[in-house]
C-alpha angles and dihedrals in degrees: 000000000000109000136149088265094052098038092099094067132071091204116131111274132199116245121250088233091059092047089051092048092048090048093050090048091051091050091047091054097041096248116156098212142035119219098193102183142030094251090057093046090050092049092051092047090051090056090064096043114108109256093240088061095050100069132052110230 
């Protein structure tokens, strides 16, 4: 999302409207968090991956 902190980069950013829609959907369904983009979902998934599966040996 475009904020003062992210203004320096031209990287693709999620729209505030999409963040709001995802947040409202999470509230509607009783979810405690919103993972608004694929990079965030992948990072969270990696946290629950067994450590022997994270690294190529």
